[in-house]
C-alpha positions as CSV (number, residue, x, y, z in Angstrom):
1,M,4.2,3.0,10.5
2,L,5.9,1.8,7.2
3,V,4.2,-0.5,4.6
4,R,7.1,-3.3,5.5
5,E,5.6,-3.6,9.0
6,L,2.7,-5.0,8.1
7,L,2.5,-6.3,4.1
8,T,1.7,-9.9,3.5
9,R,4.6,-11.3,1.2
10,D,3.7,-14.8,0.2
11,V,0.1,-13.5,-2.3
12,A,-1.2,-15.6,-5.1
13,Q,-0.3,-13.7,-8.6
14,V,-1.5,-14.2,-12.0
15,R,0.2,-13.1,-15.6
16,D,-1.0,-11.2,-17.7
17,V,-1.5,-13.6,-20.3
18,S,-2.8,-15.9,-18.0
19,P,-6.7,-17.7,-18.8
20,L,-9.1,-15.5,-17.5
21,D,-11.4,-18.5,-16.0
22,S,-8.2,-19.7,-14.5
23,A,-7.4,-16.9,-12.7
24,I,-11.2,-16.3,-11.5
25,R,-10.4,-19.6,-10.1
26,V,-7.5,-18.7,-7.6
27,L,-9.6,-15.4,-6.4
28,A,-12.3,-18.0,-5.5
29,E,-10.2,-20.7,-3.5
30,Q,-7.4,-17.9,-2.3
31,R,-10.8,-16.2,-0.9
32,V,-9.0,-12.5,-1.6
33,S,-10.7,-9.4,-3.2
34,A,-8.0,-8.8,-5.7
35,L,-4.4,-10.6,-7.4
36,P,-1.6,-9.2,-8.7
37,V,-1.3,-9.0,-12.3
38,V,2.2,-9.2,-13.6
39,D,4.1,-9.7,-16.9
40,A,6.8,-12.3,-18.5
41,T,9.6,-9.6,-16.5
42,G,7.7,-10.1,-13.1
43,R,6.6,-6.3,-13.3
44,V,3.4,-5.4,-11.8
45,V,1.4,-4.5,-14.7
46,G,-2.7,-4.6,-13.3
47,I,-4.7,-5.5,-10.6
48,L,-7.7,-8.1,-11.3
49,S,-10.2,-7.5,-8.7
50,E,-13.6,-8.8,-7.8
51,A,-15.0,-5.8,-9.1
52,D,-13.6,-6.4,-12.6
53,V,-14.7,-9.9,-12.4
54,L,-18.5,-8.7,-11.6
55,R,-18.3,-6.1,-14.3
56,L,-18.4,-9.3,-17.3
57,H,-21.4,-9.9,-18.8
58,L,-23.6,-12.5,-17.2
59,S,-26.9,-13.6,-18.4
60,A,-30.3,-12.7,-16.6
61,D,-32.0,-15.3,-15.2
62,P,-36.1,-15.0,-16.5
63,R,-37.2,-16.8,-13.3
64,A,-36.2,-13.3,-11.4
65,H,-38.3,-11.1,-13.6
66,L,-42.0,-10.8,-14.5
67,R,-41.5,-10.0,-17.8
68,P,-39.5,-11.7,-20.5
69,V,-36.0,-10.7,-20.4
70,V,-34.6,-9.2,-23.7
71,E,-31.2,-10.1,-24.2
72,E,-28.6,-7.7,-25.3
73,A,-26.3,-9.0,-28.3
74,E,-23.7,-11.3,-27.1
75,V,-20.4,-10.0,-26.0
76,P,-17.1,-12.4,-26.2
77,W,-16.5,-13.6,-23.3
78,P,-13.1,-12.3,-22.1
79,T,-9.9,-15.0,-22.7
80,T,-7.0,-13.9,-20.7
81,V,-6.2,-11.7,-17.6
82,A,-5.1,-8.8,-19.6
83,E,-8.5,-8.0,-21.1
84,V,-10.3,-7.3,-17.7
85,M,-7.9,-6.4,-15.2
86,S,-7.4,-2.9,-14.0
87,A,-4.1,-1.8,-15.3
88,D,-1.5,0.6,-14.4
89,P,-2.8,0.3,-10.7
90,V,-1.6,2.8,-8.1
91,V,1.2,0.6,-6.3
92,A,2.9,1.3,-2.5
93,H,6.8,0.6,-1.7
94,E,7.8,-1.0,1.7
95,G,9.0,2.5,2.9
96,T,5.1,3.6,2.2
97,D,3.9,5.6,5.3
98,V,0.7,3.0,6.2
99,A,-1.3,6.1,6.9
100,E,-0.6,7.0,2.8
101,V,-1.9,3.8,1.9
102,A,-4.6,4.1,4.5
103,R,-5.9,7.3,2.2
104,V,-5.7,5.8,-1.0
105,L,-7.8,3.0,0.3
106,A,-10.5,4.7,1.7
107,D,-10.6,7.1,-1.0
108,T,-10.7,5.0,-4.2
109,G,-12.7,2.0,-2.6
110,W,-10.1,-0.3,-3.2
111,K,-9.2,-3.1,-1.1
112,S,-5.8,-3.8,-1.5
113,L,-2.6,-2.2,-3.2
114,P,0.2,-4.1,-4.6
115,V,3.6,-3.4,-2.9
116,V,6.7,-3.3,-5.5
117,D,10.7,-2.7,-4.9
118,E,12.3,-0.2,-7.0
119,D,12.0,-2.3,-10.1
120,H,8.4,-2.4,-9.6
121,A,8.6,-6.3,-9.0
122,L,6.0,-7.6,-6.8
123,V,6.4,-7.7,-3.2
124,G,3.2,-8.1,-1.6
125,M,0.3,-6.9,-1.3
126,V,-1.5,-4.5,1.7
127,S,-5.0,-4.5,2.2
128,R,-7.5,-2.4,4.3
129,S,-7.6,-5.5,7.2
130,D,-3.8,-5.5,7.3
131,V,-4.2,-1.8,8.3
132,I,-7.2,-2.2,10.7
133,H,-5.9,-5.3,12.1
134,Q,-2.4,-3.8,13.0
135,L,-4.4,-0.4,14.2
136,A,-6.3,-3.2,16.8
137,T,-3.2,-4.9,17.6
138,R,-1.0,-1.9,18.3
139,D,-3.8,-0.6,20.5
140,A,-3.8,-3.2,22.4
141,D,-0.2,-4.1,22.9
142,I,0.5,-0.3,24.0
143,W,-2.7,-0.9,26.6
144,L,-1.2,-3.9,27.9
145,R,2.1,-2.1,28.2
146,V,1.2,0.9,30.0
147,V,-0.8,-1.0,32.5
148,R,2.1,-3.5,33.2
149,E,4.5,-0.5,34.0
150,L,1.9,1.4,36.3
151,G,1.0,-1.7,37.9
152,R,4.6,-2.8,38.6
153,L,4.7,1.0,40.2
154,G,1.9,0.3,42.4
155,H,-0.9,2.3,40.3
156,T,-3.5,-0.5,39.9
157,D,-6.3,1.7,40.8
158,W,-5.8,3.7,37.6
159,S,-7.8,3.4,34.3
160,V,-6.2,3.5,31.1
161,G,-7.5,3.5,27.7
162,V,-6.2,3.7,24.4
163,S,-7.6,4.9,20.8
164,R,-5.4,4.8,17.6
165,G,-2.4,5.7,19.6
166,V,-3.7,8.2,22.0
167,V,-3.2,6.8,25.5
168,T,-5.5,8.5,28.3
169,V,-4.9,7.6,32.1
170,S,-7.7,8.5,34.0
171,G,-8.1,8.4,37.9
172,V,-5.3,10.2,38.9
173,R,-5.8,11.9,42.2
174,R,-2.6,14.0,42.7
175,A,-1.4,16.7,40.1
176,R,2.2,15.5,40.9
177,D,1.5,12.1,39.9
178,A,0.2,13.2,36.5
179,S,3.9,13.7,35.7
180,L,4.2,9.9,36.1
181,A,1.7,8.7,34.2
182,A,2.1,10.9,31.3
183,A,6.2,9.6,31.4
184,V,5.3,6.0,31.6
185,A,2.6,6.0,29.0
186,A,4.4,8.3,26.5
187,G,7.2,5.3,26.5
188,A,5.2,2.8,25.0
189,P,6.1,2.3,21.4
190,G,3.8,3.3,19.0
191,V,2.0,6.2,21.1
192,R,1.0,9.3,19.6
193,D,-0.2,11.3,22.4
194,V,-0.8,11.3,26.2
195,V,-3.9,12.7,28.4
196,V,-3.8,12.8,32.2
197,Q,-6.9,13.3,33.8
198,V,-6.3,14.1,37.3
199,D,-9.2,14.3,39.5
200,E,-9.3,17.6,41.3
201,E,-7.1,19.5,39.4
202,G,-8.1,19.1,35.5
203,T,-6.5,17.5,32.5
204,L,-2.8,17.8,31.8
205,R,-1.1,16.8,28.2
């Protein structure tokens, strides 16, 4: 699956010179974990994430401490997005394999990546939730398609399971029906592998 098939195109964005306070409000109002940051030409130059904002110096509340809090020297509050954002972020393209995006998100802990075109202009964002939703939706679609086709052929007594694109058909009682079950399952778009469990004669792939 490619990024173009699941990315969110209509996303909020901020300029690198935008006031930081305004950008934080956008994060809160849009209920997103990160905002792509663009320069005057529209090229992606950074990401402003929840983590970036949380790193800002916040004054301690004395009510939460048994001993008086010794305040550190006051740190000037940043005024622009560029002062806080994560610069030069890893980006994806519309033709990037979603499996690669999933690995980056898992390995880095980031929740989303900007998607850019060949000029590095913003196209959209792809997030963890986009990937997870697509995985769940794909499995459900495969299951429904296989069950319907087997039912049309009169095999409503067979059980079908789908996990991450792998279809398992169980309850097949005759070895000669295994080929039919495998062919039907393999014909559904998005199927990565098929396992047919034959009650009396083992498991066929």
